[in-house]
Residue, then its C-alpha position, 0 to 999 in steps of 0.5 A: x724884365x719887367x714885372x709888369x709884364x710878367x705872365x702867371x708861371x712868371x709869377x709861380x717861379x717868382x713863389x717858388x723862389x720865395x719857397x727856398x728862401x723859405x725853407x731855409x729861414x724856417x730851418x734857422x728859426x727853428x735852429x734859433x727856437x731850439x737854442x732859445x728853449x735850451x736856454x729858456x729865452x725868448x727868440x722872435x727875429x728869425x720868426x719874423x723873416x719867415x712869417x715875412x716870406x710866407x706873406x710875400x709868398x701868398x702875394x706872390x700866388x695871388x697875383x699867379x692865380x689872378x694873372x691866370x684869371x685874366x688869361x683863361x677868361x674864367x675862375x682857373x680851375x679847369x684842368x689840374x693844372x689849375x686847381x693845384x696851382x689854387x691848392x698850392x695858393x690856399x695852402x699857403x693862405x691857411x699856414x698864414x693864418x693859422x700862424x696868426x690864429x694860433x699863435x704860437x709864435x707866441x706861446x714861448x720858444x717850444x711852441x714856435x719850433x712846432x711852427x717853424x717845423x709847420x711853415x717848412x713843410x708848407x714851403x716845402x709842399x708848395x715847391x715840390x707841387x710846382x714841380x709836380x704841376x710843371x709836368x702836366x698840360x697848361x694848355x687853356x681850355x674852355x670852360x664847359x657848360x657844366x661850369x659855367x655857374x655862378x656857383x663855380x668860384x665860391x664853391x672850389x675856393x671853400x672846398x681847396x681852402x679847406x683842403x688845404x688847412x685840413x692838410x695842416x691839420x694832417x700835418x700835425x698828426x704826423x708830426x705827432x705821431x713822429x715824435x711818438x715813435x722816436x720817444x718811445x724809441x729814445x724815451x721808453x714807455x711804449x710796447x714795440x707792437x705799438x712802436x712798429x703800428x706807429x711806423x707801418x701807418x706812416x709808412x703807408x700813407x700817400x706821398x710818403x717818401x715826400x712827406x712823413x718819411x723827411x718829418x720821421x727822420x727831422x723829428x729822429x735827428x732831433x732826438x738824436x741832438x737832445x740825446x747826445x745834449x742830455x736833454x731828452x725830456x722826460x716821458x710827463x713833458x712828452x704827454x703833455x707836448x703830444x696833448x699841446x699837439x693834439x689840441x692844435x690839430x684841433x684848431x686847425x681842424x676847427x679853421x677848415x671843416x666849416x668851410x668844407x661843409x660850406x663847400x658841400x652845401x653849396x655843391x647841392x644848392x648848385x646840383x638842385x640849381x642845374x638838375x632839380x636834384x640836391x644830391x645825385x649820389x655820383x662818385x665823387x659826391x659820395x667821396x666828399x660826403x665820406x671825407x665829412x663823415x669822417x670828420x663828423x665822427x672825429x667831433x662827437x667822439x672828441x666832444x662826446x666819447x672823450x677821445x684825446x690823444x693817440x686816437x684822435x689823432x688817428x681819426x684825423x689823420x684818416x680824415x686828411x687820407x680821405x681828403x687826399x683820395x677825393x682830391x688826387x686818388x679818385x681819378x684814378x679810380x674804376x669807378x670815377x671813369x662814369x662820374x659827372x665831376x672829371x672836369x680836369x681831365x685832359x681829353x674828357x668832355x663833359x658829359x653834361x651840362x648844368x648851366x646853360x640852354x638846351x642846346x648847350x646841353x645837348x652840345x655838351x653831352x652826347x648821352x645825356x643822363x636822364x635827369x641830368x637836362x631836366x634843371x632849367 
């Protein structure tokens, strides 16, 4: 089959194949770095291969997004199928950026293990997300007047990239708490109440069966292997590793938070241009604002309150949970039914027009809000 004749879905299939290869290469690299850490030597060969697969996956997803843009003749974020493809593309791109920006693979074999684990999680998450995407409606839909604005692509791109990067920071918190749980079991130093609290919180996270539980099991297997080899780390070493994970999660957060802030500002400017009102207190806007405020609180607690370790990671995990609720759970909440931001739902007619003339607004909004059509 000629690649020049492929459509966007064909490139997603290619990306899925690369994700499976990436999972395999990341697992092999993780084992290689683990062995290297036991011998206190360096090993970069497998890490280079998994990074190359990550780059090829980013290219495949770039073709998928670009071709979809051409196929639908507008920025491909009109339905949830397209939005999730944008998100998985951003997740791959975020991991590629963080891989080089954080340079974990250059800090030694122990750090490279974390880099491999994050890559494995990202590859697996993208593959699972694409399996879910296939169950969604992929029919082309015309862009409603509300989204016919030059603010639409940069606004969505910033938010989705920030969600992906902050999601990776959230993955680090999951690894952190999984390590704390198993170190408490095998190394000791924590109360039973603390262990139960950590385990309960991890199991209550969304998609626990797809993310949290596999990470918990994988980390547990690593600790069992170390115990069988008589190489369980001392408590002081575990505390050092936990501090390092805390630092990595903050650096990942530092990459994502400017894009989240920019996305919110662009949304406000878009609203002012469309409705003559920077902020309408719509439920979706409020949910996004709550997410941003959680991360602002995290920065203040870390910088001014001296929060580190479990406290800081707990707040960061709360931010990741808020991102997930804003991005995915929001549409299932009762108050979302009257939101002005339900453009990705099938069968939902937009209630207002952000751009276009009065005729477009009247056609797209049978019952228009008083302030919604006064922008032009």
